[in-house]
DRENTORKOL-3810 file (N, C-alpha, C; in nm, 4 decimals):
REM DRENTORKOL-3810
@n.u->1.5000; n.v->1.7835; n.w->-0.7656; ca.u->1.4469; ca.v->1.6650; ca.w->-0.8260; c.u->1.5123; c.v->1.6400; c.w->-0.9613
@n.u->1.6421; n.v->1.6456; n.w->-0.9619; ca.u->1.7134; ca.v->1.6233; ca.w->-1.0856; c.u->1.7315; c.v->1.4746; c.w->-1.1144
@n.u->1.7081; n.v->1.3919; n.w->-1.0151; ca.u->1.7255; ca.v->1.2483; ca.w->-1.0322; c.u->1.5955; c.v->1.1849; c.w->-1.0791
@n.u->1.6041; n.v->1.1039; n.w->-1.1851; ca.u->1.4857; ca.v->1.0391; ca.w->-1.2400; c.u->1.4822; c.v->0.8929; c.w->-1.1948
@n.u->1.3642; n.v->0.8487; n.w->-1.1532; ca.u->1.3462; ca.v->0.7105; ca.w->-1.1119; c.u->1.2646; c.v->0.6385; c.w->-1.2182
@n.u->1.3204; n.v->0.5315; n.w->-1.2706; ca.u->1.2480; ca.v->0.4512; ca.w->-1.3682; c.u->1.1682; c.v->0.3447; c.w->-1.2944
@n.u->1.0415; n.v->0.3368; n.w->-1.3268; ca.u->0.9556; ca.v->0.2350; ca.w->-1.2685; c.u->0.9130; c.v->0.1426; c.w->-1.3820
@n.u->0.9446; n.v->0.0187; n.w->-1.3671; ca.u->0.9100; ca.v->-0.0800; ca.w->-1.4688; c.u->0.7888; c.v->-0.1580; c.w->-1.4192
@n.u->0.6716; n.v->-0.0997; n.w->-1.4378; ca.u->0.5486; ca.v->-0.1552; ca.w->-1.3825; c.u->0.5195; c.v->-0.2946; c.w->-1.4361
@n.u->0.5463; n.v->-0.3153; n.w->-1.5633; ca.u->0.5162; ca.v->-0.4455; ca.w->-1.6219; c.u->0.5997; c.v->-0.5542; c.w->-1.5544
@n.u->0.7257; n.v->-0.5248; n.w->-1.5300; ca.u->0.8129; ca.v->-0.6220; ca.w->-1.4638; c.u->0.7674; c.v->-0.6496; c.w->-1.3208
@n.u->0.7229; n.v->-0.5464; n.w->-1.2510; ca.u->0.6747; ca.v->-0.5633; ca.w->-1.1138; c.u->0.5509; c.v->-0.6531; c.w->-1.1127
@n.u->0.4587; n.v->-0.6257; n.w->-1.2026; ca.u->0.3354; ca.v->-0.7051; ca.w->-1.2086; c.u->0.3664; c.v->-0.8495; c.w->-1.2464
@n.u->0.4584; n.v->-0.8701; n.w->-1.3388; ca.u->0.4956; ca.v->-1.0065; ca.w->-1.3766; c.u->0.5583; c.v->-1.0826; c.w->-1.2595
@n.u->0.6427; n.v->-1.0123; n.w->-1.1825; ca.u->0.7060; ca.v->-1.0766; ca.w->-1.0673; c.u->0.6008; c.v->-1.1173; c.w->-0.9639
@n.u->0.5054; n.v->-1.0282; n.w->-0.9371; ca.u->0.3980; ca.v->-1.0596; ca.w->-0.8420; c.u->0.3149; c.v->-1.1769; c.w->-0.8933
@n.u->0.2822; n.v->-1.1747; n.w->-1.0209; ca.u->0.2047; ca.v->-1.2836; ca.w->-1.0804; c.u->0.2776; c.v->-1.4169; c.w->-1.0650
@n.u->0.4073; n.v->-1.4163; n.w->-1.0923; ca.u->0.4856; ca.v->-1.5393; ca.w->-1.0822; c.u->0.4942; c.v->-1.5896; c.w->-0.9378
@n.u->0.5077; n.v->-1.4966; n.w->-0.8423; ca.u->0.5108; ca.v->-1.5363; ca.w->-0.7013; c.u->0.3780; c.v->-1.5983; c.w->-0.6589
@n.u->0.2681; n.v->-1.5375; n.w->-0.7012; ca.u->0.1365; ca.v->-1.5912; ca.w->-0.6677; c.u->0.1159; c.v->-1.7269; c.w->-0.7329
@n.u->0.1591; n.v->-1.7407; n.w->-0.8574; ca.u->0.1443; ca.v->-1.8691; ca.w->-0.9260; c.u->0.2198; c.v->-1.9787; c.w->-0.8507
@n.u->0.3386; n.v->-1.9454; n.w->-0.8017; ca.u->0.4171; ca.v->-2.0432; ca.w->-0.7262; c.u->0.3488; c.v->-2.0795; c.w->-0.5940
@n.u->0.2978; n.v->-1.9786; n.w->-0.5245; ca.u->0.2300; ca.v->-2.0033; ca.w->-0.3968; c.u->0.1027; c.v->-2.0857; c.w->-0.4141
@n.u->0.0321; n.v->-2.0638; n.w->-0.5234; ca.u->-0.1000; ca.v->-2.1237; ca.w->-0.5406; c.u->-0.0989; c.v->-2.2493; c.w->-0.6272
@n.u->0.0181; n.v->-2.2917; n.w->-0.6696; ca.u->0.0284; ca.v->-2.4121; ca.w->-0.7538; c.u->-0.0281; c.v->-2.5321; c.w->-0.6791
@n.u->-0.1203; n.v->-2.6028; n.w->-0.7451; ca.u->-0.1788; ca.v->-2.7232; ca.w->-0.6867; c.u->-0.2931; c.v->-2.6979; c.w->-0.5898
@n.u->-0.3315; n.v->-2.5736; n.w->-0.5703; ca.u->-0.4407; ca.v->-2.5413; ca.w->-0.4776; c.u->-0.5752; c.v->-2.5519; c.w->-0.5494
@n.u->-0.6787; n.v->-2.5767; n.w->-0.4726; ca.u->-0.8136; ca.v->-2.5831; ca.w->-0.5292; c.u->-0.8648; c.v->-2.4412; c.w->-0.5526
@n.u->-0.9737; n.v->-2.4326; n.w->-0.6288; ca.u->-1.0333; ca.v->-2.3014; ca.w->-0.6551; c.u->-1.0726; c.v->-2.2316; c.w->-0.5250
@n.u->-1.1263; n.v->-2.3075; n.w->-0.4304; ca.u->-1.1690; ca.v->-2.2494; ca.w->-0.3034; c.u->-1.0494; c.v->-2.1942; c.w->-0.2252
@n.u->-0.9384; n.v->-2.2665; n.w->-0.2281; ca.u->-0.8176; ca.v->-2.2199; ca.w->-0.1590; c.u->-0.7608; c.v->-2.0938; c.w->-0.2237
@n.u->-0.7676; n.v->-2.0875; n.w->-0.3557; ca.u->-0.7189; ca.v->-1.9682; ca.w->-0.4274; c.u->-0.8050; c.v->-1.8477; c.w->-0.3928
@n.u->-0.9365; n.v->-1.8663; n.w->-0.3929; ca.u->-1.0278; ca.v->-1.7563; ca.w->-0.3582; c.u->-1.0021; c.v->-1.7107; c.w->-0.2156
@n.u->-0.9832; n.v->-1.8038; n.w->-0.1238; ca.u->-0.9563; ca.v->-1.7685; ca.w->0.0165; c.u->-0.8252; c.v->-1.6914; c.w->0.0290
@n.u->-0.7250; n.v->-1.7302; n.w->-0.0471; ca.u->-0.5962; ca.v->-1.6599; ca.w->-0.0464; c.u->-0.6157; c.v->-1.5122; c.w->-0.0789
@n.u->-0.6898; n.v->-1.4842; n.w->-0.1856; ca.u->-0.7091; ca.v->-1.3459; ca.w->-0.2270; c.u->-0.8042; c.v->-1.2706; c.w->-0.1334
@n.u->-0.8998; n.v->-1.3404; n.w->-0.0736; ca.u->-0.9876; ca.v->-1.2755; ca.w->0.0248; c.u->-0.9082; c.v->-1.2315; c.w->0.1481
@n.u->-0.8213; n.v->-1.3198; n.w->0.1941; ca.u->-0.7390; ca.v->-1.2853; ca.w->0.3102; c.u->-0.6465; c.v->-1.1677; c.w->0.2794
@n.u->-0.5887; n.v->-1.1666; n.w->0.1596; ca.u->-0.5017; ca.v->-1.0560; ca.w->0.1206; c.u->-0.5798; c.v->-0.9247; c.w->0.1150
@n.u->-0.7018; n.v->-0.9303; n.w->0.0623; ca.u->-0.7848; ca.v->-0.8099; ca.w->0.0543; c.u->-0.8220; c.v->-0.7593; c.w->0.1933
@n.u->-0.8584; n.v->-0.8513; n.w->0.2821; ca.u->-0.8936; ca.v->-0.8112; ca.w->0.4186; c.u->-0.7745; c.v->-0.7511; c.w->0.4921
@n.u->-0.6569; n.v->-0.8084; n.w->0.4726; ca.u->-0.5369; ca.v->-0.7533; ca.w->0.5362; c.u->-0.5086; c.v->-0.6134; c.w->0.4837
@n.u->-0.5264; n.v->-0.5933; n.w->0.3544; ca.u->-0.5048; ca.v->-0.4603; ca.w->0.2961; c.u->-0.6040; c.v->-0.3598; c.w->0.3519
@n.u->-0.7303; n.v->-0.3992; n.w->0.3592; ca.u->-0.8326; ca.v->-0.3075; ca.w->0.4126; c.u->-0.8028; c.v->-0.2702; c.w->0.5568
@n.u->-0.7630; n.v->-0.3672; n.w->0.6364; ca.u->-0.7307; ca.v->-0.3405; ca.w->0.7766; c.u->-0.6144; c.v->-0.2428; c.w->0.7867
@n.u->-0.5133; n.v->-0.2657; n.w->0.7082; ca.u->-0.3958; ca.v->-0.1774; ca.w->0.7092; c.u->-0.4337; c.v->-0.0365; c.w->0.6626
@n.u->-0.5156; n.v->-0.0271; n.w->0.5591; ca.u->-0.5557; ca.v->0.1040; ca.w->0.5073; c.u->-0.6379; c.v->0.1797; c.w->0.6108
@n.u->-0.7273; n.v->0.1103; n.w->0.6802; ca.u->-0.8080; ca.v->0.1764; ca.w->0.7836; c.u->-0.7210; c.v->0.2255; c.w->0.8975
@n.u->-0.6259; n.v->0.1450; n.w->0.9387; ca.u->-0.5378; ca.v->0.1822; ca.w->1.0492; c.u->-0.4572; c.v->0.3065; c.w->1.0144
@n.u->-0.4028; n.v->0.3101; n.w->0.8956; ca.u->-0.3230; ca.v->0.4255; ca.w->0.8541; c.u->-0.4069; c.v->0.5510; c.w->0.8401
@n.u->-0.5268; n.v->0.5384; n.w->0.7812; ca.u->-0.6080; ca.v->0.6574; ca.w->0.7595; c.u->-0.6591; c.v->0.7136; c.w->0.8914
@n.u->-0.6943; n.v->0.6270; n.w->0.9845; ca.u->-0.7410; ca.v->0.6752; ca.w->1.1144; c.u->-0.6288; c.v->0.7404; c.w->1.1930
@n.u->-0.5102; n.v->0.6874; n.w->1.1809; ca.u->-0.3958; ca.v->0.7471; ca.w->1.2488; c.u->-0.3698; c.v->0.8883; c.w->1.1999
@n.u->-0.3791; n.v->0.9076; n.w->1.0699; ca.u->-0.3580; ca.v->1.0399; ca.w->1.0136; c.u->-0.4725; c.v->1.1337; c.w->1.0515
@n.u->-0.5942; n.v->1.0811; n.w->1.0549; ca.u->-0.7098; ca.v->1.1639; ca.w->1.0870; c.u->-0.7104; c.v->1.2071; c.w->1.2330
@n.u->-0.6511; n.v->1.1287; n.w->1.3211; ca.u->-0.6529; ca.v->1.1597; ca.w->1.4637; c.u->-0.5352; c.v->1.2446; c.w->1.5093
@n.u->-0.4446; n.v->1.2788; n.w->1.4208; ca.u->-0.3308; ca.v->1.3602; ca.w->1.4604; c.u->-0.3752; c.v->1.5040; c.w->1.4852
@n.u->-0.3125; n.v->1.5651; n.w->1.5834; ca.u->-0.3445; ca.v->1.7051; ca.w->1.6127; c.u->-0.2943; c.v->1.7937; c.w->1.5011
@n.u->-0.3685; n.v->1.8955; n.w->1.4747; ca.u->-0.3262; ca.v->1.9935; ca.w->1.3750; c.u->-0.2327; c.v->2.0916; c.w->1.4434
@n.u->-0.1183; n.v->2.1119; n.w->1.3835; ca.u->-0.0205; ca.v->2.2038; ca.w->1.4396; c.u->-0.0610; c.v->2.3479; c.w->1.4070
@n.u->-0.0526; n.v->2.4378; n.w->1.5048; ca.u->-0.0859; ca.v->2.5780; ca.w->1.4754; c.u->0.0177; c.v->2.6349; c.w->1.3788
@n.u->-0.0233; n.v->2.7323; n.w->1.2985; ca.u->0.0707; ca.v->2.7899; ca.w->1.2033; c.u->0.1851; c.v->2.8606; c.w->1.2762
@n.u->0.3008; n.v->2.8587; n.w->1.2148; ca.u->0.4159; ca.v->2.9260; ca.w->1.2746; c.u->0.3930; c.v->3.0767; c.w->1.2687
@n.u->0.4389; n.v->3.1437; n.w->1.3733; ca.u->0.4230; ca.v->3.2898; ca.w->1.3751; c.u->0.5213; c.v->3.3513; c.w->1.2781
@n.u->0.4746; n.v->3.4501; n.w->1.2093; ca.u->0.5610; ca.v->3.5201; ca.w->1.1150; c.u->0.6333; c.v->3.6327; c.w->1.1887
@n.u->0.7543; n.v->3.6549; n.w->1.1463; ca.u->0.8309; ca.v->3.7649; ca.w->1.2058; c.u->0.7686; c.v->3.8971; c.w->1.1652
@n.u->0.7669; n.v->3.9940; n.w->1.2566; ca.u->0.7084; ca.v->4.1242; ca.w->1.2238; c.u->0.7894; c.v->4.1927; c.w->1.1141
@n.u->0.7176; n.v->4.2571; n.w->1.0251; ca.u->0.7844; ca.v->4.3296; ca.w->0.9174; c.u->0.8309; c.v->4.4639; c.w->0.9702
@n.u->0.9461; n.v->4.4982; n.w->0.9297; ca.u->0.9962; ca.v->4.6206; ca.w->0.9876; c.u->1.0559; c.v->4.7113; c.w->0.8937
END
């Protein structure tokens, strides 16, 4: 892990904010609320699907250790 990754969180958040502002320009308050409700529901659905998939995976038995000699 000698390579360092710089994450510019502020820039990421600003980009998302700007994209949302562009998408929602001229929309009513009700349309804006619906936009974010749909996004939240999609996220919840995706999170449930992923967590259940991981929970339903079979547990692999531990690898056998070589006998000490």
